[in-house]
N, C-alpha and C positions, 0 to 999 in steps of 0.2 A: 780483821782476820780474813784470810782467803781460804775457801774450801776448794777441793779438787774433785773432778769427775774423770773417770777413765771409761771411755765407751769401747766395750769389747764384745759387741754383738755381731750380727751379720752371719752369713753362711760360709764365707771363705771359699767360694766356688773356684776362684783362680788357683787355689792350692789343692783342689781335689786331685787324687783320692786321699791325700793326707788328712783332709778335714772331714772325711766321711764319718768319723766317730769322735774326733777331738777338735776343739776350737783352734783356729789358726793362732790365737793369742796364747795358746799353751804349747805351740810348737817350739822346738829349741832354737835359740840363737846362740850358737856355739855350745856353752856349758850351762845355760840357764833358760828357763821358759821365757818366751817373748814378753809376757806381761810384767816381768821383773823390771824391764827397762823404762817403760813409762812411769811405773810406780816409783822407781829410783829418781826420775826427773822431778816428780812432785816433792818427794822427801828432801831432796837436796836443796830446794828453794824454800824450805820451811813449812810446807803444807802438810798438816798432820791429820786432818779430817777429810776422808776420801770416800766417795761413792763409786762403786764399780757396777756398771750396767751391762748385762749380757742376756743371752737367750735362756729359755727354760731348760734346754738340754745341757747347756754348758755351765750355768751358774753354780750348780753343786760342785763341779770340779774346781772352780775358783775358790769357793768357800773351803773346800778340803785343803787346797794348796796354801791359801793365804790366811785363813781363819779370820779373827776379828782385828788383826794387826797389832795386838797388844805386845807381842814378842818383839816388835820393832818400835814400840812407843807411839804408835799411831792408832787412829780409830777408823776401821774399815767397815763400811756398810754396803748393802747390795740392793739392786733393783732389777726387775725383769723387763726386758724389751721383747715382747712376744714375736714381733715381726720387724725386720729392718725397714723403717719408714723415714730414714734420714737422720743426720747428725743433730739437728735442732730438737728432735724428739727427746734427746737426753735431758734437756732443760725442763721439759714437761714432766718427765718421770722424776726428775730431781727437784721439783718445786719446793716441797717441804724441807728437803735437805739444804737447799741453797738459802732459803729464808731471806734475810736482808743482807747477806754477805756477798762480797765479790767472789767470783768463781773462775777457776782455771780448768778448762777442758782439754784433755789430751786423748788422742785416738790410740787404742791399744796396740796398733801395729806401727807406731812411729817411734823411732829411736833417735835420741840426740846425744852427741858426745862432744865434750869440750866445756869451757867455762860457761856457766849458766847465768852470768851477770846480766845478759840481755833480758832474761826472763825475770830475774829479781827486780830489775829496773822497771820493767813493764808492770809488775805487780804493785810497785810503789807509786807509779805515776798514772796508772790507768784511770780515765774519767768517763768511760763508757765502754768502748770496745778496743782491744789491741790485738792486732794480727801481725804476722811476720812474713817477710819475703826472703826466699832463698833461691839463688840462681841455679837453674838446671838446664840440661841440654834438650829435654823433652817436655817443655811446659804445657803442651797440649794435653797431657795426662792429668793435669791438676787444675785447681782454681788458680787464676793468673791475675796479678795486680799490675796495673800500669801507673807509673808515677810521673809527675811533672818535674822539671829541673829543681824546683824548690822543695821537692819531697812530698808534695800534696798528691792525693789520689786522683787519678784521671778516670780510671775505669777498673771494674772487677768483673771478670768473666769466668764461668765454670767450663773447664775443658774446651777452650775455643779451638776451632780447626786452624785458625791462623792467629797465634798468640801475638799480642802487641808488645810483650816484654818477656825476658827470660825468668822473671820472678814468680816462682810457684809459692802458694800459700801452704805451709806445713800444717799438719793436724794438731796444732797447739794454739789455743785461743784464751784470751783473758777478757772477761765481761763483768760489768756491774750487775747487781741483782735484778735489774729490770729486763735482763735478757729473757727471763721467764715470760714476761708480758709480751715482748716482741715475738718470741717463738709461738705464743698462743694465737697471734694474728696471722701467721703464715698459712698459705694454702699449698697443697702439693703441686709440684711441677709436672711437666709432661711425662716424666718417667715415674710419677706416682709417689714421689718422696718430698719431704720438706728439705729445702736446700740451705746449707750454711751460708752460702753466698748472699742469700736474701737478708740474713741477720747482719752481715757486713754492710750491705747497702743501706739498711735501716739506720745503723749508727752513722754511716757516712752522710746520709740525708740530714741527720740531726747535728752534724758537725762534731761528732764525738768519737770518730774513728782514728786511732793512731796506727801507724805502720812502722815497724822496726825491721831493717834489713840485716840479715845475718851474714857475716863475713867469712873469711878464710878460716878463722879459728874454731868454727862450729861445723860438725858433720851432722847432717840430717839424712836418715835412711828410712824409707817407706818400705816395710818388709811384707807387702801383700802378695808378692808373686814368688814362684819357686826360685827364679834367678836372683831376686832381691834377697830372699832368705839366705841363699848360699853366700852372696856377697857380704851380707851383714855378719854372718858367722866367721867368714875369713877376716873381716875387718876387726872384729872383737878378738879373735884368736891372735892376730898379729900383735895387737897392742898389749894384750895380757901376757903373751909369751915374752915380749921384749922388755916390759916393765916389771913383770913379776907381781903385778897387782890386778885384782879383778875389777871389772866394770859392773856396776849394778849389784854388788853384794849388799843386800839389804841390811844384814846384821852389822856390817862394817859402817854403813852410812848412819844407821841409828845410833851407834856408839859415838862416832865422831861428831854427829849433829847434837849430841847431848840429849837425845830422846830417851835413852836408857843408860843406866849405870853400868860399870864394868861387871858388877855382880850379876845384873840382869842379862847382860850380854853373854856371860858364860852359861847361865841357865838356859838361854835360848839355844846356844851352840851345842850344849850337852844333849839336847833332844834330837839333834840331827843324826842321821845314820852315818856310819863310817864311810867317808868319801873324800876325794880331793878337796871338795868344797868345805867340808868340816875342818880338814887339816889347815886350809888357808885361814879360816876364821880363828882357829886356835893360835896361829902365827900372828894374826892381827891383834889378838888380845895380849899376847906376850909383848909385842912391840909397843902397844899402848901403855902397858904397865911400865916398861922401861922409860918411855918418854915422860910419863907422869912422875916416876921416881927421880929422873934427872931434873925436872922442873921444880920438884919439891925440895 
């Protein structure tokens, strides 16, 4: 079994003043809070035990919004990160939660759209650490991975001034349970934080790091700036308007993944306030009933 962690901490200063009183991960991406999208990613690949880590100020808001996850057939728990001291700290706070299981960490401001077979395959084949490479025009803003012609890793750099490849490392990682032990050995970098790139390098040194490149069929959006927030909203709006289907509707995902029954789905939807979101969910339920009736 794989467990999931969503890291939704930090102060969100790049989005100030929007984040003066509300976490960036609760800002809207078109018609849903940002946090719905990484949660949907984990649910869609079969991960049902999830730890959300955030700040003392913001954690109560997440608990109010998401609850214990039972309405979606998942188990949500929470942990505090008092100060942002780097992504690897999530594994230290999540030590007891992870236990002896594999873990998939996703950053709360990362949005993925498209078939998630690449992640399902990574969960199935991971033998240490698995990271992903995504071609971008501005790799200097991210961790960058350089690959040899045979696909092996040549180098991993954090926000290099002169990137050696266009492949950025998205905020989505799969690790075996010993990532907790590796994280415990790390020392802060010059900027005073534990660096996720050092975990990658540790697995690389052990010969246990896999890299999977994401192709044209996958969209990855990092929504940490005002411009990126608008672009993501436009992207989601365009697809939803064209297809008439919502992205990251957690009730719909739970129903189609078999996490909840149709009766449980309707009970969850009934608790929603009157809104276009609720109307959509009711339509999903009616269509599900029709398909089930036709199949029967």
